[in-house]
N, C-alpha and C positions, 0 to 999 in steps of 0.2 A: 246373563244378567251382568251389567257393568257394576263394578264395585262401588260402594258408597263410603269410601275412605274420606278422611277429613280434608283432603286436598281439593282444589278447585276442579270443576267438572264442566268443561266446555270444549268443543272441538270446532276447528275451522277446516272446512274443505277448501283447499287453495283454488282460486278461480281458474277455470280452464278458458280457452280462447273464446271470448264472446259470452262467457257465462259468469254469473256472480258466484262468490264464495259464500257459504253459509256457516255461521258460528252458532253453537248450541251453548248458551250460558246457563249451566245447570247449577252447581253448588255455589250458592252465595255470589253469583255474578262472576265466577272464575272463568278462565278461558285458556284454551290451548291454541297456539298459533302455528304458523308454518315453519319452514326450515330455519329461516334466519333467527327465529326466537329460540332455537336450541341454544344459541349463545346468549341472547337477550334474557332468557329465562333466569340466568344467574342474578341479574339485576332486578328484573321485574317480578321475581318470585313473591314479592310482597303483595302483588295484586293478582297473580295467577299461577296455576300449575300448568306447565307447558308440555305439549307433545305434538307429534306430526300425525295428521290424519290424511292419508293419500286420497286424491280425487278418485272417485269410483264412478266412471261414466259421467252422467249429469251431476252437477255440483250438489244438488239437493238429495241425491240418493244416499241412504244410510247403509253402510256396509254390514251393520249388525242385524241379524235375523230377529233377535229379541233383546231389547235394552230397557231395563227398569232400574229405578233408584228411589231412594227415600232419604231426605235430609231433615231430621227432626227439628233442627233450628230454623229451617225454612229460609226463604229468600228475603223477606221483609227486614229492613234495618232501621225503621223509624221508631221514634218514641213520642207518644205511646204507640205500641204496635197496632196496626189496623185490624179490623175484624177479619177473621180467617187466617191470621198469621200462625195460628197453632194447628192448622189442618194437618200438616205432615207429622207433627208430633203425636197427634191422636191416631193417625194411621200406624205409625211406628209402635205406639203403645199397644195397639191391637195384636201385635205379634207376641207380646209377653205371655198371655194365658195359653197360647198355643204351644209354647215351649219347643219340644222336638217333634211336634206333629204338624209341621208346616209342609204343605203340598205345593206342587207347581201352580195350581189354581190360585193359591193364596198370593202368589207374586203379583197377580193382577188386581188383588183387593187391597193389599197393604203397601204396594210399591207403585209409584207413578211412572209414566212413560219417560224414557230418556232418548227417544228417537230424535233425529234431526227434524226440525219443523214442529208445528203444533201437535200433529198427530191426534190422539184422542183427548188431549187436555185442553180443548178449546172451551168456549170461543176465544179468539185472540183479540187483544187490544193493541192497536198500533200507536206508538209514541210519536210525538212531533219532535224531530231533531233538526238542527241547523246545518247538517252536512249532507250535501247531495250524494247519492249513491249508497247511503246507509239506511236500512230499515230495521227498526227494533220492534218486535212484537212480543207482548207478554201473554203467557198462557194462564190458565185458571189458577195456577199456583204462584203467579207473578214471576215465573222464571222467564228471563229475556231470551229471545231467539233473534239472532242478528244475521242479516243478509248484507254483504258488502261487495262492491265491485272490485276492490283492490285489497292488498295486504294492509295498507295504511287505514283503510276503512274499518277493518276489524280491530286494529290497535286503538284507533280513535274511539270506537264504540265501547271498547273495554274501559277506557278512561271515563267516558260519560256515565256508564253504568256503575262503575266504582264510586263515583261522586254521588250518584243518585241513591244507591242502596247501602253504601258503607261510609257515608259522609260523617256520621257521628263518631264512629270508632277511628276513622282516618284522622279527623281533627284532633282527637284525644291522643293519638299515637305519634303524629308526625314530628313533634318537637321532643317528646319524651324519648323517641327512638334515637335521637342524637346521642343519648347516654350509651346505647349499645354501639353506635358507630365509633365513638372515641374510647370505648371501654373504660368509662369513668370509674375509678375505684370507689367501692362502698355504695354504689348505686345500681339498681336493676331497672332497666327500661320497662320490663314487663310489670314489675311491681308498681312503678309509677303510674302506668296506664290503668292497671286494675284498681288502684286506690284513687283514681281521678285526680291525681296531683299533676302539676305542670312544671316542666323543666324549661328554663329560659336560656337558650344557647347564646354564648358570647360570639363576638365577631371572630375570635380566634377559633372557636369550635366550628363555625360555619366555613372558615377557610380550610380547616383540616378535612372536613367532610368533602368539600368541593374538589379536593385533590383526586378523587375518584375519576373525575373527567379526564385528567391527564393520563391516568392509568388506561382508560378505555381508548383514548386517542393513540396511545403508544401501541395498542394491540392491532393497529392497522385496519384493514377493511372490515373485519368482523367487529372490532371495537366501535368503529364509526357507525356500523349498522345498529349496534346496541343503542348508541346515543340517539340515533334517528328514531328508533322505536320508543325510547323514553320520551323524547320531545313530542312525538305524535300522541302518545298516551297522556302526557301532561296537557296537551291541547284539548283532549276530550274532557278531562277533569275541569280545566279552567273555562271551557266553553259552557259547561253545565253551570258553574258558579256564576258566570256573567249572564247567562240566559235567565236565571232565576233570581238575580240581584241579591245574592247571598252575602252576608257580612263576614267574608272569609278572605284571608290573604291568598293570592294566587299560588298554586303549587309550583315547586321548582325541582330541578334535578336533585338537590340536596335532600328533599323529602323522600325521593325514591331510594337514594343511597342509604339514608338512615333507616328506612323501613326494611330494606333488605338486610341490614345488619341486625335489626331487631328479630327478623325471621330466623337468622342464624343463631341468635341468642336463645330462643326458646326451643327451636328444633334441635339445637346442639346440646340441650341439657342432658344430664345423665353421665354415663362414663364413670371414671374413677378407678377402673381396673386396668388402665393402660400399662402402667409400669409392670404389674405382675405378668401380664400377657406378653409384654416385650421381653421380659426375662425368660419366659417359656419358649418364645421363638429363638432367643439366643441359645438356649440349651439344646433345642432341636438341631440348630445349625452346627453347634459344636460336636454333637454326637454323630450326626448323619451327613454333614456337609451342607453348604449353603443352599444348593439347589434342591436337594431332597428334603432337607429340613423345612424350607419355605413351602414346598409343595404339600407336605403333611400338615403344616400349620393352616394353609388355606383350605385343605380338605376338612379339617376339624371345625373350622369356622363356617363351613358350608357356604362359602361365597357363591359357588355355582354348583348346585346339586342336580345332575341329570335325571335323577330318579323322582324328583318332585313333579307333581302334576302342573300343567300349564294351561293357560286359557287362550293362547295365541299360537297358531302354527308357524313354523319357520324360525329363523334366527335373526337377531338384530343387535347392534352394539349397544350395550347398556352397562354402566357401572364397571368398566374394566379396571383391572389392577395395573397401575403404571409400572413400566419396566424399571424405571429408576425413581427413587424417592429420596433425594438428597436431604430433605428436611426431616426425615424420620431416622432417629438413632435407635438401634437395637441394643438394649441393655444387656450386660453380661449377667449370667445367672447368679443369684444371691448377692448382687452388688447394690441393691436398692434397699433403703431402710426408711420407714416413715418417721417423720419428726413428731415430737409430742404435740398434743393439742395446744392451741394458743391460749395464753393466759386469760384473755378477755373474750368470753363466749359471745357477748353481745356484738363485739366488733366482728367476730367470725361470721355471725349470722347476717350482718349487714353486707359484708363482702361476698359471702356465698350463701344465699338463702337456702333453707332446707328443702328437701324433696316435696314436702307437702305444700309449702308456699309456692314453689315453682309450678307444681302440678295444678294448683287451684288457678293460678294466673293463666297457665296454658289452656286450661279447660275453657275459661272465658274467651280467650282469643280464638280458640279453635271452634267455638260455637257449640261445645258439647253440652253446656248448660248455661242458663242466663246468670248474670251476676246477682249476688245476694244483696237485696236492698239494705238488710240489717248490717251488712258488712261495709256499707259506705260506697258501694259501686253503682248505686242507682238502680231504678226499676227497669232497666233497659233490656227488654226481650230481644233487642236488636244488637246485643253484644256478640254478634257473630264476627268472624274474622274479616278484616278489611281485605286481606289478600285472597280470600277464598272465592 
């Protein structure tokens, strides 16, 4: 069974010669693309979680023997939500009374298929799209299944689907996300989105965010590939806006840059123990030497534990520790002392929202629960993440 984590859930099988590639847009329209997107994912993470799925014979062949998932928040992102938008939530709720008595048979009752293609979740409904070579079919749960002839077809379809299914949250987030991109003091992009407030960026802010283009261009071939994917993705969004005559400003690269920064803001929440751990590493190095001390530190943090169970055979590069980290300073043991709390608690709260506030906002963005109408966030059962 494939995991049902909060990240996006789609896979593209890269097209083989003369064959189409197939993308499975599972969790909230998310998508994993081909090899190039291993780099592009850093920027496009606002819209997708990315991975590589190798072609297995025919492009439509699913390498998984059994693939099931369930996303309680569902695929629908409209307001008001259409009938049947809570289908997956009810399926998931059926697991609660079973507690620890869930059998293999229950996987086929309370989890839906996640195989490539419609499989048992038909009948399929085919969407009309303006791009030749792209076919989007929706299954009974409204999950889009994409067939594209090229890599760009899959990227374009991802943008189209993001505009179709996550338009409400995308519009609410795109300008507020500039707050995260420029790290504006005293403001939280997540809090602005969750409270339905609007940040109006200045020309100076837009110019600052736009500098990311220069960074990518300076990265050479891979950076240019990222920009290409961003532009194709944006064309999918803007084609949807134009096709449906929506009263929205066309999306730009700055929207993608800003939303990527927003992603980093709420995924990067937490921490606070870095100084203490850095001192601990410094102490290990002092007592045992740099190499042995660092090795023990990495063992204790269980960065890679060979005794843990795995779901995939073989090895592949993932999350490696860099050999050099010039930006990371190891503190000397007992050299760090916390400063007293600031005199103005309200200022501290605005600058650094507490865990409960960040957690509530992240829950809404992650689609773990709908926003609370009484809290001013609106009755949107479609407050699922735009990037999922």
